[in-house]
C-alpha distance (Angstrom), angle and dihedral (degrees) to the residues before:
residue distance angle dihedral
M1 . . .
L2 3.80 . .
R3 3.82 113.6 .
I4 3.75 94.9 -164.1
A5 3.81 115.4 85.5
E6 3.88 127.6 -141.3
G7 3.77 110.0 -79.2
A8 3.76 96.5 10.3
T9 3.79 127.1 155.7
V10 3.82 113.5 -133.9
L11 3.85 117.2 -164.4
F12 3.82 122.9 -159.5
Q13 3.87 110.6 -156.4
G14 3.85 129.6 178.5
D15 3.79 144.5 79.1
S16 3.81 135.4 -53.9
I17 3.83 92.0 -46.9
T18 3.77 89.5 63.3
D19 3.77 95.2 34.1
A20 3.75 93.1 57.3
D21 3.78 93.8 177.2
R22 3.74 96.3 -55.9
A23 3.80 120.2 176.5
R24 3.70 101.6 -110.2
F25 3.84 92.1 -168.2
Y26 3.86 85.8 67.5
P27 3.89 111.4 63.8
D28 3.70 94.5 -156.7
D29 3.82 100.0 48.4
L30 3.72 111.8 116.5
G31 3.80 100.3 -166.7
R32 3.73 127.2 -127.3
G33 3.73 103.1 -69.3
Y34 3.76 145.2 68.3
A35 3.85 94.8 -40.6
L36 3.74 91.2 58.0
M37 3.78 93.2 45.2
A38 3.80 93.4 47.1
A39 3.84 92.6 48.1
G40 3.71 90.7 46.9
W41 3.73 96.7 52.6
F42 3.71 92.5 41.7
G43 3.75 91.4 52.7
A44 3.88 93.1 46.5
R45 3.87 89.2 51.0
A46 3.84 98.4 41.7
P47 3.77 110.4 20.1
E48 3.78 92.1 150.3
R49 3.76 91.5 66.6
G50 3.76 94.1 68.6
V51 3.82 94.1 -147.5
R52 3.76 117.2 177.7
F53 3.76 118.8 -142.1
L54 3.88 123.4 -158.3
N55 3.76 132.7 -175.1
R56 3.73 125.0 -155.4
G57 3.76 101.7 158.3
I58 3.93 115.6 139.1
G59 3.74 125.1 -158.5
G60 3.77 115.2 -112.8
D61 3.73 96.2 18.6
R62 3.75 125.3 143.2
A63 3.75 124.1 -165.0
V64 3.84 89.6 -90.3
D65 3.74 89.1 58.6
L66 3.75 91.0 50.7
L67 3.85 87.7 52.7
A68 3.72 92.2 53.7
R69 3.81 93.8 57.0
W70 3.81 98.6 32.4
D71 3.71 99.1 109.7
D72 3.88 92.7 57.1
D73 3.72 100.4 29.2
C74 3.65 100.4 42.4
L75 3.77 120.3 9.0
A76 3.78 97.4 42.3
L77 3.90 87.2 56.5
R78 3.71 91.6 56.3
P79 3.82 96.4 -147.9
D80 3.75 121.3 -161.7
L81 3.78 91.8 -154.5
L82 3.82 120.9 29.1
S83 3.74 119.0 -162.9
I84 3.75 118.2 -167.1
L85 3.88 130.2 -172.3
V86 3.79 111.0 172.9
G87 3.82 135.9 129.7
I88 3.85 109.5 82.3
N89 3.77 95.3 89.4
E90 3.80 86.9 58.8
T91 3.72 88.1 62.7
W92 3.71 99.6 34.5
R93 3.75 94.5 52.9
A94 3.82 89.9 52.4
F95 3.77 89.2 62.3
D96 3.85 106.0 35.3
D97 3.86 98.4 33.7
D98 3.74 103.6 22.8
D99 3.86 86.6 -120.8
P100 3.72 105.0 129.2
T101 3.85 125.8 -175.3
P102 3.78 111.6 -147.2
T103 3.68 115.0 -131.3
D104 3.73 95.0 -120.0
A105 3.82 90.3 54.7
F106 3.83 89.2 48.4
E107 3.74 91.0 52.6
R108 3.83 93.9 44.4
V109 3.84 92.1 55.0
Y110 3.82 95.6 39.1
R111 3.80 87.7 54.8
E112 3.67 92.8 48.7
L113 3.74 90.2 54.1
L114 3.72 89.5 56.1
S115 3.76 97.6 39.5
R116 3.75 92.2 51.7
T117 3.80 92.3 49.4
R118 3.83 91.5 45.4
E119 3.82 90.0 51.7
A120 3.78 96.2 47.1
L121 3.85 97.7 35.0
P122 3.78 108.7 25.8
A123 3.78 95.6 174.5
T124 3.87 93.1 55.1
R125 3.79 113.8 113.2
F126 3.84 123.0 -149.1
I127 3.70 133.5 -133.6
L128 3.79 112.0 -171.3
M129 3.80 122.5 -166.5
E130 3.68 125.4 -159.0
P131 3.74 120.1 -119.0
F132 3.73 115.0 -122.2
S133 3.83 145.4 -166.0
L134 3.81 125.4 -162.5
P135 3.86 119.7 -149.6
V136 3.83 98.7 -114.9
A137 3.88 91.1 148.0
P138 3.79 132.6 21.7
E139 3.85 91.9 -113.7
R140 3.73 89.7 63.4
A141 3.81 87.7 73.8
A142 3.83 87.1 76.4
W143 3.83 88.7 61.2
R144 3.80 94.0 68.0
A145 3.80 94.8 72.4
D146 3.84 88.8 61.0
L147 3.82 100.1 35.2
D148 3.81 101.8 41.8
P149 3.89 94.1 66.1
K150 3.82 88.5 48.8
I151 3.79 90.1 52.9
Q152 3.85 88.1 53.7
V153 3.84 88.3 51.0
V154 3.74 89.5 56.3
R155 3.82 92.0 49.7
R156 3.81 93.0 48.9
L157 3.82 92.1 49.1
A158 3.84 88.9 48.7
W159 3.80 88.2 57.4
E160 3.74 95.5 41.3
F161 3.87 94.7 50.9
D162 3.85 95.8 36.0
A163 3.77 89.4 -117.4
L164 3.77 126.8 159.9
L165 3.75 110.9 -108.6
V166 3.81 127.5 -143.0
P167 3.83 107.9 -160.7
L168 3.79 97.3 -150.3
D169 3.88 97.3 160.4
G170 3.82 91.8 57.0
L171 3.76 93.3 41.3
F172 3.79 94.1 53.4
A173 3.80 90.7 43.7
Q174 3.83 85.6 55.3
A175 3.82 91.7 46.0
C176 3.87 90.2 52.6
A177 3.80 87.9 65.5
R178 3.82 87.2 64.8
R179 3.78 99.6 41.1
E180 3.74 137.9 8.2
P181 3.86 114.5 -82.9
S182 3.81 93.4 -111.3
F183 3.82 89.0 60.7
W184 3.79 87.5 66.6
A185 3.90 98.1 34.6
E186 3.70 121.0 4.0
D187 3.76 95.1 -153.3
G188 3.80 93.8 30.5
V189 3.86 94.7 -104.6
H190 3.74 112.1 46.4
P191 3.87 108.9 69.0
T192 3.69 126.7 -129.0
P193 3.76 117.8 -135.3
A194 3.78 87.7 -85.2
G195 3.72 91.5 48.9
H196 3.90 91.8 49.5
A197 3.81 87.9 49.3
L198 3.79 90.6 53.4
I199 3.76 91.3 53.7
A200 3.81 92.0 45.8
R201 3.81 92.8 51.1
A202 3.85 91.1 48.5
W203 3.88 90.7 49.2
L204 3.81 92.8 48.7
R205 3.83 90.7 50.7
A206 3.75 89.8 50.2
V207 3.76 90.8 56.5
G208 3.72 93.4 43.4
A209 3.80 97.7 -110.1
L210 3.88 92.2 121.2
G211 3.72 130.6 47.4
G212 3.83 121.0 -130.8
A213 3.90 90.1 -107.6
E214 3.79 95.3 52.3
G215 3.81 121.9 94.4
């Protein structure tokens, strides 16, 4: 069953994976990644629903950065369905800038994003997407100790806020059994077209726009 109502507004939020080089001067631009793919396929399958898709992902953002712009880039847009993919920069900055984000701080800010939205827009539904990292190089194994607890945070919050969960970390691990990690994300984080398509397909299944036998 489709979980997006007729005339609904869907908002994609997150970091560079969601941003995907969108033209920020054009409010309706969806970028060149999974948000565009998911919106395109949904529109092709259910054009009569008149669903509007928006993308406000910004490259480099962490959850705390989303919180700083939440009034303008989320609440003012009044989404009926809010999709969030954030968390990998919290891990990445710990290793390339020596600027870690403790798991409890990540959880506190993420919960505030959801709580503020629930308070201001009680009818808004959430779809939470796991952050992920692919093992494109041996040193990436060290990331797991920081990233895995943050993935668990997303799972807990999905349960707590009755959100749809897209288990991207597990899906990409499964995909890496079919092709090498760099096929899906050259640097282990930023998806290739195939990686974005994998995300879009999982997102569409979560909202009931694809059957289990499709794709």
